PDB file as gemmi writes it, atoms N, CA and C in Angstrom:
CRYST1    1.000    1.000    1.000  90.00  90.00  90.00 P 1                      
ATOM      1  N   MET A   1       3.641  -6.414  -6.715  1.00  0.00           N  
ATOM      2  CA  MET A   1       2.528  -6.058  -8.064  1.00  0.00           C  
ATOM      3  C   MET A   1       4.021  -5.671  -9.143  1.00  0.00           C  
ATOM      4  N   THR A   2       4.234  -6.354  -9.990  1.00  0.00           N  
ATOM      5  CA  THR A   2       5.477  -6.139 -10.840  1.00  0.00           C  
ATOM      6  C   THR A   2       5.842  -4.675 -11.389  1.00  0.00           C  
ATOM      7  N   GLN A   3       6.862  -4.011 -11.853  1.00  0.00           N  
ATOM      8  CA  GLN A   3       6.764  -2.460 -12.195  1.00  0.00           C  
ATOM      9  C   GLN A   3       6.120  -2.730 -13.584  1.00  0.00           C  
ATOM     10  N   GLU A   4       6.226  -3.258 -14.650  1.00  0.00           N  
ATOM     11  CA  GLU A   4       5.180  -3.910 -15.828  1.00  0.00           C  
ATOM     12  C   GLU A   4       3.834  -3.320 -15.748  1.00  0.00           C  
ATOM     13  N   GLU A   5       2.907  -4.044 -14.718  1.00  0.00           N  
ATOM     14  CA  GLU A   5       1.509  -3.670 -14.051  1.00  0.00           C  
ATOM     15  C   GLU A   5       1.616  -2.482 -12.947  1.00  0.00           C  
ATOM     16  N   ILE A   6       2.717  -2.208 -12.505  1.00  0.00           N  
ATOM     17  CA  ILE A   6       2.345  -0.756 -12.310  1.00  0.00           C  
ATOM     18  C   ILE A   6       1.994   0.148 -13.306  1.00  0.00           C  
ATOM     19  N   GLU A   7       3.024   0.166 -14.418  1.00  0.00           N  
ATOM     20  CA  GLU A   7       3.298   0.861 -15.489  1.00  0.00           C  
ATOM     21  C   GLU A   7       1.256   0.717 -16.976  1.00  0.00           C  
ATOM     22  N   LYS A   8       0.812  -0.387 -16.372  1.00  0.00           N  
ATOM     23  CA  LYS A   8      -0.064  -0.864 -17.272  1.00  0.00           C  
ATOM     24  C   LYS A   8      -1.242  -0.192 -16.764  1.00  0.00           C  
ATOM     25  N   LYS A   9      -1.084  -0.464 -15.815  1.00  0.00           N  
ATOM     26  CA  LYS A   9      -2.412   0.601 -14.667  1.00  0.00           C  
ATOM     27  C   LYS A   9      -2.808   1.660 -14.353  1.00  0.00           C  
ATOM     28  N   ALA A  10      -1.023   2.990 -14.537  1.00  0.00           N  
ATOM     29  CA  ALA A  10      -1.355   3.759 -14.815  1.00  0.00           C  
ATOM     30  C   ALA A  10      -1.268   4.345 -16.372  1.00  0.00           C  
ATOM     31  N   TYR A  11      -1.294   3.651 -17.468  1.00  0.00           N  
ATOM     32  CA  TYR A  11      -1.423   4.081 -18.580  1.00  0.00           C  
ATOM     33  C   TYR A  11      -3.332   3.289 -18.778  1.00  0.00           C  
ATOM     34  N   GLU A  12      -3.556   2.773 -17.928  1.00  0.00           N  
ATOM     35  CA  GLU A  12      -4.957   3.045 -17.807  1.00  0.00           C  
ATOM     36  C   GLU A  12      -5.517   3.679 -17.170  1.00  0.00           C  
ATOM     37  N   ALA A  13      -5.510   4.373 -16.310  1.00  0.00           N  
ATOM     38  CA  ALA A  13      -5.800   5.448 -15.898  1.00  0.00           C  
ATOM     39  C   ALA A  13      -5.823   6.664 -16.276  1.00  0.00           C  
ATOM     40  N   TYR A  14      -4.608   7.057 -16.721  1.00  0.00           N  
ATOM     41  CA  TYR A  14      -4.305   8.575 -17.480  1.00  0.00           C  
ATOM     42  C   TYR A  14      -3.531   7.724 -19.098  1.00  0.00           C  
ATOM     43  N   PRO A  15      -4.551   7.656 -20.108  1.00  0.00           N  
ATOM     44  CA  PRO A  15      -3.782   6.775 -21.171  1.00  0.00           C  
ATOM     45  C   PRO A  15      -3.267   8.061 -22.143  1.00  0.00           C  
ATOM     46  N   ILE A  16      -2.527   7.964 -23.351  1.00  0.00           N  
ATOM     47  CA  ILE A  16      -2.007   8.692 -23.995  1.00  0.00           C  
ATOM     48  C   ILE A  16      -2.824   9.592 -24.976  1.00  0.00           C  
ATOM     49  N   SER A  17      -3.116  10.537 -24.664  1.00  0.00           N  
ATOM     50  CA  SER A  17      -3.467  12.135 -25.657  1.00  0.00           C  
ATOM     51  C   SER A  17      -3.040  12.468 -26.140  1.00  0.00           C  
ATOM     52  N   ASN A  18      -3.153  12.605 -27.704  1.00  0.00           N  
ATOM     53  CA  ASN A  18      -2.443  13.659 -28.395  1.00  0.00           C  
ATOM     54  C   ASN A  18      -3.047  14.892 -28.272  1.00  0.00           C  
ATOM     55  N   GLY A  19      -2.787  15.663 -28.438  1.00  0.00           N  
ATOM     56  CA  GLY A  19      -3.877  17.117 -27.922  1.00  0.00           C  
ATOM     57  C   GLY A  19      -2.910  17.821 -26.687  1.00  0.00           C  
ATOM     58  N   PRO A  20      -3.715  19.143 -26.173  1.00  0.00           N  
ATOM     59  CA  PRO A  20      -3.068  20.430 -25.379  1.00  0.00           C  
ATOM     60  C   PRO A  20      -2.720  19.519 -23.915  1.00  0.00           C  
ATOM     61  N   ASP A  21      -4.202  18.843 -23.853  1.00  0.00           N  
ATOM     62  CA  ASP A  21      -3.400  18.457 -22.729  1.00  0.00           C  
ATOM     63  C   ASP A  21      -2.238  17.025 -22.166  1.00  0.00           C  
ATOM     64  N   GLU A  22      -1.920  16.670 -23.355  1.00  0.00           N  
ATOM     65  CA  GLU A  22      -0.534  15.580 -23.550  1.00  0.00           C  
ATOM     66  C   GLU A  22       0.425  15.474 -22.830  1.00  0.00           C  
ATOM     67  N   GLU A  23       1.235  16.741 -22.557  1.00  0.00           N  
ATOM     68  CA  GLU A  23       1.788  16.906 -21.362  1.00  0.00           C  
ATOM     69  C   GLU A  23       1.141  16.811 -19.678  1.00  0.00           C  
ATOM     70  N   PHE A  24       0.084  17.157 -19.673  1.00  0.00           N  
ATOM     71  CA  PHE A  24      -0.359  16.902 -17.916  1.00  0.00           C  
ATOM     72  C   PHE A  24      -0.812  15.505 -18.035  1.00  0.00           C  
ATOM     73  N   GLN A  25      -1.071  14.880 -19.006  1.00  0.00           N  
ATOM     74  CA  GLN A  25      -1.916  13.890 -18.541  1.00  0.00           C  
ATOM     75  C   GLN A  25      -0.060  13.029 -18.378  1.00  0.00           C  
ATOM     76  N   GLU A  26       1.265  13.100 -19.079  1.00  0.00           N  
ATOM     77  CA  GLU A  26       1.795  12.359 -19.152  1.00  0.00           C  
ATOM     78  C   GLU A  26       2.306  12.916 -17.500  1.00  0.00           C  
ATOM     79  N   ALA A  27       2.425  14.103 -16.979  1.00  0.00           N  
ATOM     80  CA  ALA A  27       2.651  13.994 -15.617  1.00  0.00           C  
ATOM     81  C   ALA A  27       2.279  13.405 -14.706  1.00  0.00           C  
ATOM     82  N   LYS A  28       0.883  13.529 -14.595  1.00  0.00           N  
ATOM     83  CA  LYS A  28       0.139  12.915 -13.992  1.00  0.00           C  
ATOM     84  C   LYS A  28       0.122  11.324 -13.940  1.00  0.00           C  
ATOM     85  N   ARG A  29       0.307  10.437 -15.323  1.00  0.00           N  
ATOM     86  CA  ARG A  29       0.988   9.374 -14.944  1.00  0.00           C  
ATOM     87  C   ARG A  29       2.385   9.029 -14.447  1.00  0.00           C  
ATOM     88  N   ASP A  30       3.133   9.979 -14.509  1.00  0.00           N  
ATOM     89  CA  ASP A  30       4.439   9.559 -13.980  1.00  0.00           C  
ATOM     90  C   ASP A  30       4.154   9.533 -12.519  1.00  0.00           C  
ATOM     91  N   ALA A  31       3.431  10.631 -12.453  1.00  0.00           N  
ATOM     92  CA  ALA A  31       3.162  10.202 -10.242  1.00  0.00           C  
ATOM     93  C   ALA A  31       2.477   9.514 -10.066  1.00  0.00           C  
ATOM     94  N   TYR A  32       1.743   8.839 -11.090  1.00  0.00           N  
ATOM     95  CA  TYR A  32       0.705   7.756 -10.592  1.00  0.00           C  
ATOM     96  C   TYR A  32       2.034   6.703 -10.538  1.00  0.00           C  
ATOM     97  N   ILE A  33       2.106   6.364 -11.545  1.00  0.00           N  
ATOM     98  CA  ILE A  33       3.746   5.462 -11.329  1.00  0.00           C  
ATOM     99  C   ILE A  33       4.946   5.905 -10.133  1.00  0.00           C  
ATOM    100  N   GLN A  34       5.365   6.492 -10.171  1.00  0.00           N  
ATOM    101  CA  GLN A  34       5.875   6.865  -8.937  1.00  0.00           C  
ATOM    102  C   GLN A  34       5.158   6.654  -7.106  1.00  0.00           C  
ATOM    103  N   ALA A  35       3.857   6.700  -7.213  1.00  0.00           N  
ATOM    104  CA  ALA A  35       2.571   6.694  -5.640  1.00  0.00           C  
ATOM    105  C   ALA A  35       2.954   4.919  -5.361  1.00  0.00           C  
ATOM    106  N   LEU A  36       1.914   4.545  -6.851  1.00  0.00           N  
ATOM    107  CA  LEU A  36       2.229   3.001  -6.693  1.00  0.00           C  
ATOM    108  C   LEU A  36       3.270   1.847  -6.396  1.00  0.00           C  
ATOM    109  N   THR A  37       4.540   2.324  -7.263  1.00  0.00           N  
ATOM    110  CA  THR A  37       6.047   1.891  -6.323  1.00  0.00           C  
ATOM    111  C   THR A  37       6.675   1.996  -5.185  1.00  0.00           C  
ATOM    112  N   LYS A  38       6.106   3.073  -5.140  1.00  0.00           N  
ATOM    113  CA  LYS A  38       6.566   3.491  -3.534  1.00  0.00           C  
ATOM    114  C   LYS A  38       5.518   2.250  -2.483  1.00  0.00           C  
ATOM    115  N   ILE A  39       4.475   2.702  -2.786  1.00  0.00           N  
ATOM    116  CA  ILE A  39       3.241   1.829  -1.763  1.00  0.00           C  
ATOM    117  C   ILE A  39       3.962   0.228  -2.828  1.00  0.00           C  
ATOM    118  N   GLU A  40       4.270  -0.396  -3.512  1.00  0.00           N  
ATOM    119  CA  GLU A  40       4.391  -1.707  -3.394  1.00  0.00           C  
ATOM    120  C   GLU A  40       5.967  -1.731  -2.388  1.00  0.00           C  
ATOM    121  N   LYS A  41       6.566  -0.904  -2.511  1.00  0.00           N  
ATOM    122  CA  LYS A  41       7.600  -1.270  -1.703  1.00  0.00           C  
ATOM    123  C   LYS A  41       7.636  -1.168   0.132  1.00  0.00           C  
ATOM    124  N   LEU A  42       6.149  -0.563   0.145  1.00  0.00           N  
ATOM    125  CA  LEU A  42       6.003  -0.648   2.181  1.00  0.00           C  
ATOM    126  C   LEU A  42       6.185  -2.331   1.893  1.00  0.00           C  
ATOM    127  N   PRO A  43       6.511  -2.286   3.800  1.00  0.00           N  
ATOM    128  CA  PRO A  43       5.723  -4.269   4.256  1.00  0.00           C  
ATOM    129  C   PRO A  43       4.610  -4.452   4.222  1.00  0.00           C  
ATOM    130  N   LYS A  44       3.787  -5.216   4.098  1.00  0.00           N  
ATOM    131  CA  LYS A  44       2.814  -5.766   4.020  1.00  0.00           C  
ATOM    132  C   LYS A  44       2.361  -6.812   4.702  1.00  0.00           C  
ATOM    133  N   ILE A  45       1.072  -6.888   5.414  1.00  0.00           N  
ATOM    134  CA  ILE A  45       0.466  -7.980   5.833  1.00  0.00           C  
ATOM    135  C   ILE A  45      -0.540  -8.756   5.532  1.00  0.00           C  
ATOM    136  N   LYS A  46      -0.802 -10.597   5.047  1.00  0.00           N  
ATOM    137  CA  LYS A  46      -1.898 -10.599   4.246  1.00  0.00           C  
ATOM    138  C   LYS A  46      -2.589 -11.182   5.105  1.00  0.00           C  
ATOM    139  N   GLY A  47      -3.833 -11.390   5.013  1.00  0.00           N  
ATOM    140  CA  GLY A  47      -4.998 -12.141   5.925  1.00  0.00           C  
ATOM    141  C   GLY A  47      -5.995 -11.928   5.543  1.00  0.00           C  
ATOM    142  N   TRP A  48      -7.355 -12.774   6.299  1.00  0.00           N  
ATOM    143  CA  TRP A  48      -8.664 -12.486   5.926  1.00  0.00           C  
ATOM    144  C   TRP A  48      -9.425 -11.368   7.505  1.00  0.00           C  
ATOM    145  N   VAL A  49     -10.428 -10.518   6.368  1.00  0.00           N  
ATOM    146  CA  VAL A  49     -11.163  -9.600   7.786  1.00  0.00           C  
ATOM    147  C   VAL A  49     -12.515 -10.345   7.647  1.00  0.00           C  
ATOM    148  N   ALA A  50     -13.011 -10.427   9.085  1.00  0.00           N  
ATOM    149  CA  ALA A  50     -14.390 -10.713   8.918  1.00  0.00           C  
ATOM    150  C   ALA A  50     -15.133 -10.052  10.537  1.00  0.00           C  
ATOM    151  N   ARG A  51     -16.243 -10.005  10.012  1.00  0.00           N  
ATOM    152  CA  ARG A  51     -16.893  -8.967  10.853  1.00  0.00           C  
ATOM    153  C   ARG A  51     -17.719 -10.529  12.142  1.00  0.00           C  
ATOM    154  N   ASP A  52     -17.544 -10.165  13.173  1.00  0.00           N  
ATOM    155  CA  ASP A  52     -18.092 -10.995  14.482  1.00  0.00           C  
ATOM    156  C   ASP A  52     -20.194 -10.378  14.186  1.00  0.00           C  
ATOM    157  N   LYS A  53     -20.466 -11.270  15.033  1.00  0.00           N  
ATOM    158  CA  LYS A  53     -21.947 -11.139  14.927  1.00  0.00           C  
ATOM    159  C   LYS A  53     -22.445  -9.409  15.456  1.00  0.00           C  
ATOM    160  N   ASN A  54     -21.748  -9.241  16.568  1.00  0.00           N  
ATOM    161  CA  ASN A  54     -21.819  -7.941  17.808  1.00  0.00           C  
ATOM    162  C   ASN A  54     -21.660  -6.827  16.518  1.00  0.00           C  
ATOM    163  N   GLY A  55     -20.663  -6.701  15.371  1.00  0.00           N  
ATOM    164  CA  GLY A  55     -20.488  -5.783  14.287  1.00  0.00           C  
ATOM    165  C   GLY A  55     -18.345  -5.889  14.636  1.00  0.00           C  
ATOM    166  N   SER A  56     -18.084  -6.052  15.512  1.00  0.00           N  
ATOM    167  CA  SER A  56     -16.710  -6.320  15.702  1.00  0.00           C  
ATOM    168  C   SER A  56     -16.209  -6.821  13.897  1.00  0.00           C  
ATOM    169  N   LEU A  57     -14.816  -6.020  13.634  1.00  0.00           N  
ATOM    170  CA  LEU A  57     -14.156  -6.509  12.284  1.00  0.00           C  
ATOM    171  C   LEU A  57     -13.173  -6.592  13.306  1.00  0.00           C  
ATOM    172  N   TYR A  58     -12.363  -7.972  12.491  1.00  0.00           N  
ATOM    173  CA  TYR A  58     -11.256  -8.015  12.541  1.00  0.00           C  
ATOM    174  C   TYR A  58     -10.527  -8.839  11.552  1.00  0.00           C  
ATOM    175  N   VAL A  59      -9.244  -8.746  11.348  1.00  0.00           N  
ATOM    176  CA  VAL A  59      -7.970  -9.688  10.817  1.00  0.00           C  
ATOM    177  C   VAL A  59      -7.557 -10.945  11.295  1.00  0.00           C  
ATOM    178  N   PHE A  60      -7.993 -11.952  10.115  1.00  0.00           N  
ATOM    179  CA  PHE A  60      -6.809 -12.938  11.508  1.00  0.00           C  
ATOM    180  C   PHE A  60      -5.734 -13.048  10.179  1.00  0.00           C  
ATOM    181  N   HIS A  61      -4.419 -13.621  10.945  1.00  0.00           N  
ATOM    182  CA  HIS A  61      -3.401 -13.326   9.966  1.00  0.00           C  
ATOM    183  C   HIS A  61      -3.049 -14.565   9.336  1.00  0.00           C  
ATOM    184  N   ASP A  62      -2.615 -14.044   7.922  1.00  0.00           N  
ATOM    185  CA  ASP A  62      -2.268 -15.477   7.104  1.00  0.00           C  
ATOM    186  C   ASP A  62      -3.154 -16.464   6.569  1.00  0.00           C  
ATOM    187  N   ILE A  63      -4.765 -16.582   8.165  1.00  0.00           N  
ATOM    188  CA  ILE A  63      -5.119 -17.880   8.094  1.00  0.00           C  
ATOM    189  C   ILE A  63      -6.737 -17.889   7.773  1.00  0.00           C  
ATOM    190  N   TYR A  64      -7.337 -18.500   6.858  1.00  0.00           N  
ATOM    191  CA  TYR A  64      -8.500 -18.280   6.498  1.00  0.00           C  
ATOM    192  C   TYR A  64      -9.529 -18.536   8.191  1.00  0.00           C  
ATOM    193  N   PRO A  65     -10.472 -18.191   9.035  1.00  0.00           N  
ATOM    194  CA  PRO A  65     -10.760 -17.978   9.913  1.00  0.00           C  
ATOM    195  C   PRO A  65     -12.339 -19.166   9.183  1.00  0.00           C  
ATOM    196  N   ARG A  66     -13.081 -19.546  10.713  1.00  0.00           N  
ATOM    197  CA  ARG A  66     -14.300 -20.011  10.674  1.00  0.00           C  
ATOM    198  C   ARG A  66     -15.289 -19.727  11.286  1.00  0.00           C  
ATOM    199  N   ARG A  67     -16.629 -19.447  10.952  1.00  0.00           N  
ATOM    200  CA  ARG A  67     -18.105 -18.872  11.749  1.00  0.00           C  
ATOM    201  C   ARG A  67     -18.631 -19.697  12.442  1.00  0.00           C  
ATOM    202  N   LEU A  68     -17.947 -19.926  13.954  1.00  0.00           N  
ATOM    203  CA  LEU A  68     -18.920 -20.281  14.816  1.00  0.00           C  
ATOM    204  C   LEU A  68     -20.271 -19.939  15.503  1.00  0.00           C  
ATOM    205  N   GLU A  69     -20.861 -20.345  16.171  1.00  0.00           N  
ATOM    206  CA  GLU A  69     -22.097 -19.420  16.579  1.00  0.00           C  
ATOM    207  C   GLU A  69     -22.068 -17.752  16.495  1.00  0.00           C  
ATOM    208  N   ASP A  70     -21.471 -17.389  16.803  1.00  0.00           N  
ATOM    209  CA  ASP A  70     -21.820 -16.091  17.148  1.00  0.00           C  
ATOM    210  C   ASP A  70     -20.154 -15.220  16.569  1.00  0.00           C  
ATOM    211  N   GLU A  71     -19.120 -15.903  16.267  1.00  0.00           N  
ATOM    212  CA  GLU A  71     -17.883 -15.349  15.786  1.00  0.00           C  
ATOM    213  C   GLU A  71     -17.292 -15.676  15.003  1.00  0.00           C  
ATOM    214  N   TRP A  72     -16.124 -14.787  14.308  1.00  0.00           N  
ATOM    215  CA  TRP A  72     -14.889 -15.788  13.633  1.00  0.00           C  
ATOM    216  C   TRP A  72     -13.703 -15.802  14.668  1.00  0.00           C  
ATOM    217  N   VAL A  73     -13.347 -17.384  14.040  1.00  0.00           N  
ATOM    218  CA  VAL A  73     -11.723 -17.757  15.027  1.00  0.00           C  
ATOM    219  C   VAL A  73     -11.156 -18.503  13.974  1.00  0.00           C  
ATOM    220  N   GLY A  74      -9.088 -17.475  14.182  1.00  0.00           N  
ATOM    221  CA  GLY A  74      -8.943 -18.440  13.556  1.00  0.00           C  
ATOM    222  C   GLY A  74      -7.971 -19.002  14.443  1.00  0.00           C  
ATOM    223  N   LYS A  75      -6.813 -19.993  14.125  1.00  0.00           N  
ATOM    224  CA  LYS A  75      -5.806 -20.993  14.452  1.00  0.00           C  
ATOM    225  C   LYS A  75      -4.507 -20.330  14.848  1.00  0.00           C  
ATOM    226  N   GLY A  76      -4.467 -19.110  13.805  1.00  0.00           N  
ATOM    227  CA  GLY A  76      -3.075 -18.206  14.222  1.00  0.00           C  
ATOM    228  C   GLY A  76      -3.694 -16.574  15.101  1.00  0.00           C  
ATOM    229  N   ALA A  77      -2.745 -15.310  15.230  1.00  0.00           N  
ATOM    230  CA  ALA A  77      -3.209 -14.258  15.458  1.00  0.00           C  
ATOM    231  C   ALA A  77      -4.340 -13.476  14.459  1.00  0.00           C  
ATOM    232  N   SER A  78      -5.082 -13.160  15.806  1.00  0.00           N  
ATOM    233  CA  SER A  78      -6.281 -11.857  14.970  1.00  0.00           C  
ATOM    234  C   SER A  78      -6.145 -10.415  15.504  1.00  0.00           C  
ATOM    235  N   SER A  79      -6.482  -9.860  14.810  1.00  0.00           N  
ATOM    236  CA  SER A  79      -6.661  -8.245  15.601  1.00  0.00           C  
ATOM    237  C   SER A  79      -8.035  -7.462  15.225  1.00  0.00           C  
ATOM    238  N   TYR A  80      -8.280  -6.693  16.096  1.00  0.00           N  
ATOM    239  CA  TYR A  80      -9.957  -6.305  15.926  1.00  0.00           C  
ATOM    240  C   TYR A  80      -9.037  -5.341  15.339  1.00  0.00           C  
ATOM    241  N   ILE A  81     -10.112  -4.439  14.927  1.00  0.00           N  
ATOM    242  CA  ILE A  81      -9.689  -3.640  13.447  1.00  0.00           C  
ATOM    243  C   ILE A  81     -11.212  -2.540  13.908  1.00  0.00           C  
ATOM    244  N   GLY A  82     -11.577  -2.661  15.006  1.00  0.00           N  
ATOM    245  CA  GLY A  82     -12.371  -1.589  14.446  1.00  0.00           C  
ATOM    246  C   GLY A  82     -14.102  -2.003  14.089  1.00  0.00           C  
ATOM    247  N   GLU A  83     -14.940  -1.525  14.400  1.00  0.00           N  
ATOM    248  CA  GLU A  83     -16.441  -1.584  13.310  1.00  0.00           C  
ATOM    249  C   GLU A  83     -16.937  -0.259  12.342  1.00  0.00           C  
ATOM    250  N   LYS A  84     -16.670   0.162  12.430  1.00  0.00           N  
ATOM    251  CA  LYS A  84     -16.693   1.196  11.184  1.00  0.00           C  
ATOM    252  C   LYS A  84     -15.696   1.036   9.843  1.00  0.00           C  
ATOM    253  N   LEU A  85     -15.126   0.422   9.552  1.00  0.00           N  
ATOM    254  CA  LEU A  85     -13.893   0.163   8.228  1.00  0.00           C  
ATOM    255  C   LEU A  85     -14.798  -1.137   8.033  1.00  0.00           C  
ATOM    256  N   LEU A  86     -14.795  -0.960   6.778  1.00  0.00           N  
ATOM    257  CA  LEU A  86     -15.097  -1.864   5.698  1.00  0.00           C  
ATOM    258  C   LEU A  86     -16.932  -2.073   5.750  1.00  0.00           C  
ATOM    259  N   PRO A  87     -17.031  -1.386   5.732  1.00  0.00           N  
ATOM    260  CA  PRO A  87     -19.225  -1.291   5.929  1.00  0.00           C  
ATOM    261  C   PRO A  87     -19.974  -2.591   5.542  1.00  0.00           C  
ATOM    262  N   ASP A  88     -19.643  -2.552   3.961  1.00  0.00           N  
ATOM    263  CA  ASP A  88     -19.912  -3.583   3.017  1.00  0.00           C  
ATOM    264  C   ASP A  88     -19.943  -5.153   3.982  1.00  0.00           C  
ATOM    265  N   ILE A  89     -18.705  -5.609   4.439  1.00  0.00           N  
ATOM    266  CA  ILE A  89     -18.541  -6.631   5.106  1.00  0.00           C  
ATOM    267  C   ILE A  89     -19.435  -6.869   6.702  1.00  0.00           C  
ATOM    268  N   THR A  90     -20.743  -7.906   5.970  1.00  0.00           N  
ATOM    269  CA  THR A  90     -21.486  -8.413   7.191  1.00  0.00           C  
ATOM    270  C   THR A  90     -20.991  -9.921   8.283  1.00  0.00           C  
ATOM    271  N   TRP A  91     -21.828 -10.059   8.952  1.00  0.00           N  
ATOM    272  CA  TRP A  91     -21.936 -11.143   9.835  1.00  0.00           C  
ATOM    273  C   TRP A  91     -21.992 -12.211   9.030  1.00  0.00           C  
ATOM    274  N   GLU A  92     -22.779 -12.357   7.790  1.00  0.00           N  
ATOM    275  CA  GLU A  92     -23.927 -13.074   6.968  1.00  0.00           C  
ATOM    276  C   GLU A  92     -22.259 -13.014   5.781  1.00  0.00           C  
ATOM    277  N   SER A  93     -21.777 -11.763   5.620  1.00  0.00           N  
ATOM    278  CA  SER A  93     -19.860 -12.613   4.642  1.00  0.00           C  
ATOM    279  C   SER A  93     -19.189 -13.711   5.032  1.00  0.00           C  
ATOM    280  N   ASP A  94     -18.480 -13.917   3.510  1.00  0.00           N  
ATOM    281  CA  ASP A  94     -17.186 -14.675   4.428  1.00  0.00           C  
ATOM    282  C   ASP A  94     -16.819 -13.720   4.685  1.00  0.00           C  
ATOM    283  N   PRO A  95     -15.186 -14.780   4.678  1.00  0.00           N  
ATOM    284  CA  PRO A  95     -13.893 -13.532   4.944  1.00  0.00           C  
ATOM    285  C   PRO A  95     -13.777 -13.106   3.612  1.00  0.00           C  
ATOM    286  N   VAL A  96     -12.728 -12.130   3.690  1.00  0.00           N  
ATOM    287  CA  VAL A  96     -12.676 -11.892   2.543  1.00  0.00           C  
ATOM    288  C   VAL A  96     -10.728 -11.141   2.415  1.00  0.00           C  
ATOM    289  N   GLU A  97     -10.338 -11.652   1.487  1.00  0.00           N  
ATOM    290  CA  GLU A  97      -9.182 -11.018   1.766  1.00  0.00           C  
ATOM    291  C   GLU A  97      -8.250 -10.661   1.669  1.00  0.00           C  
ATOM    292  N   ILE A  98      -7.769  -9.179   2.199  1.00  0.00           N  
ATOM    293  CA  ILE A  98      -6.467  -8.470   2.437  1.00  0.00           C  
ATOM    294  C   ILE A  98      -5.586  -8.184   2.432  1.00  0.00           C  
ATOM    295  N   GLU A  99      -4.541  -7.572   1.940  1.00  0.00           N  
ATOM    296  CA  GLU A  99      -3.680  -6.857   2.041  1.00  0.00           C  
ATOM    297  C   GLU A  99      -3.511  -5.547   2.762  1.00  0.00           C  
ATOM    298  N   LEU A 100      -2.276  -5.620   4.395  1.00  0.00           N  
ATOM    299  CA  LEU A 100      -2.267  -4.034   4.877  1.00  0.00           C  
ATOM    300  C   LEU A 100      -0.975  -3.804   4.652  1.00  0.00           C  
ATOM    301  N   LEU A 101      -1.009  -2.506   4.583  1.00  0.00           N  
ATOM    302  CA  LEU A 101       0.446  -1.889   4.078  1.00  0.00           C  
ATOM    303  C   LEU A 101       0.630  -1.183   4.899  1.00  0.00           C  
ATOM    304  N   ILE A 102       1.908  -1.377   5.573  1.00  0.00           N  
ATOM    305  CA  ILE A 102       2.746  -0.005   7.025  1.00  0.00           C  
ATOM    306  C   ILE A 102       3.039   0.830   6.683  1.00  0.00           C  
ATOM    307  N   ARG A 103       2.972   1.185   7.234  1.00  0.00           N  
ATOM    308  CA  ARG A 103       3.776   2.793   6.672  1.00  0.00           C  
ATOM    309  C   ARG A 103       4.205   3.371   8.789  1.00  0.00           C  
ATOM    310  N   ARG A 104       5.181   4.246   8.529  1.00  0.00           N  
ATOM    311  CA  ARG A 104       4.939   5.366  10.032  1.00  0.00           C  
ATOM    312  C   ARG A 104       4.625   6.491   9.148  1.00  0.00           C  
ATOM    313  N   VAL A 105       3.777   6.864  10.987  1.00  0.00           N  
ATOM    314  CA  VAL A 105       3.295   8.385  10.174  1.00  0.00           C  
ATOM    315  C   VAL A 105       4.036   9.091  11.491  1.00  0.00           C  
TER     316      VAL A 105                                                      
END                                                                             
């Protein structure tokens, strides 16, 4: 996301208001811009997420998986990420493109 896109999102979330809340809105918008800018600088992994028939959720790194009888498989690396994340993704769903942010904890 470019800096221009970040600022556009911030102004959509916290529009300019001419009134008693103007300074408060401006401070919230500035904090939003700083947070999004920081997030954009984090390393990312792009891939596809899909749920196997047994409910397990996997990320397929940089490759679109294909459905077999009861699981999704890809030619590249994949990672199991649990069962509780992204409950809207089901076995019947097509894989969804995602971007994972990587940060130290």
